[in-house]
N, C-alpha and C positions, 0 to 999 in steps of 0.2 A: 117148359123151355126157358132157358136163361141165356142172356148174352152179356158180354163184358166189353167195354171200351175204356181203356185206361190211358189218360193223358194228363191228369191233374192231381192236385194234392187232396182236395175235398172230394169225397166219394158220395155220390147220390144213388140210392137204390130206387129205381123207377119201376113201378108196378102198374102195368097197363095191358089189358087183354086185346086191344086193337093194335095189330102190328104196325100199321101206318103211323098211329099216334106215338107208339113206343119209339119208333125210329125217328120221328120228328123231334120229340122231346130229347132223345139221346143225342141227336146231332146238334141241337141248340146248346145243350149243356156242355158237350164236348168242345164245341166251338168257343165257349166261354171259359175253357180251361178246367172244367170239372172232370173227374173220373166217373164213369157211369156203369152201374150194374143194372141189367134189365131183367125183368121177369114178367111173364104173362099171366101168372096165377098167384094167389096168396100163398099157396103151398110152396111154389118155387121160390118166392121171395123169402119165406121163412127158412127154407133150406139154405139159401145164401147167407142169411143173417146168422143162422146156427153154425155155419161152417167156420165162423171166427173171422170172416172178412171184416175189415174196419169199414163201417158205414157211418157217415157224418150226417146224412139227411135221408128221411124216407119220404118219397113222393108217390102216393098211391091213389089209384082210382078206387072208388067205394064199391062199385058193383063189379065183382070178378067171378069168373067161373070157378066151380069147386065149392068146398065147404067153408073156406076162409075168405071172407070179404075184407075190404079195406079197413073197416072199423075194427074187426077182430084182429087183423094183422097188426095194426098199430098198437092196440091194447096189449097184445102178446109181446111185441118187441119192447114196448115201454116197461114191462115188468122187469126185463133184464137191463134196460138202458133208459131210466126215467128222464134223462136229459135230452134224449134224441129228438131233434126237430122233426115234426111231421107236417106234411102238406097233403091235404086230401083234395080230390077232384071228382067231379061228376057232371054229366050233362042232364041229369034227372033232378027233379025236385026231391030234396032230402030233408030229413030231420037231423039237425046237427047235434042233438043231445048225446049221441054216441061218441063224439069226438074226444080225444084225449086232451087234457089241459095244455094250454099254450100252443095248440096247433092252429093251422091256417087252412081255410077252404078257398079253392079257386074253382069257379064255375066254368064248365066248358060251354062254348068255346072260349079259350083264353089266348092271349098273345103269347107266343113262346118266350118273349122277353120277360113276361110277368113271372114266369117260373124262376128265372135267374134272379130277378129283383127280390122275390120272396125268399129264396134261399139265402141271399146275402143279408136279408133282414133277420132271419132266424138262426143262422149258423154262427155260433160263437167263434169258431175257427177263422171265419172271414172278417169278424169285427174286432179281433184283438190282435 
């Protein structure tokens, strides 16, 4: 399942299998002027990415249903877009060795505003 909320210039692909969290993050980002593409699985997110949609930031949970977890999703999209900012999240203890270079990890629970702050730090589009 994928969702789209379009209101801003910078587009964030949010990948989260918990609908409540996906909605909360989407509302926070939309309220801050971002465009949001949402997906509940890595496969749905990859499909959005491969559709040619312009994505400026990937925000992904690490543990996702299906074959494509957040680590593999980020590695796959980074092959096509090495500069793409990536923010990982999880509520579980994780080994960060699988993270792509230059990425950031936000441990759940996080403040919704922490996502916005992190995106603004990572996204060259917002800093230039």
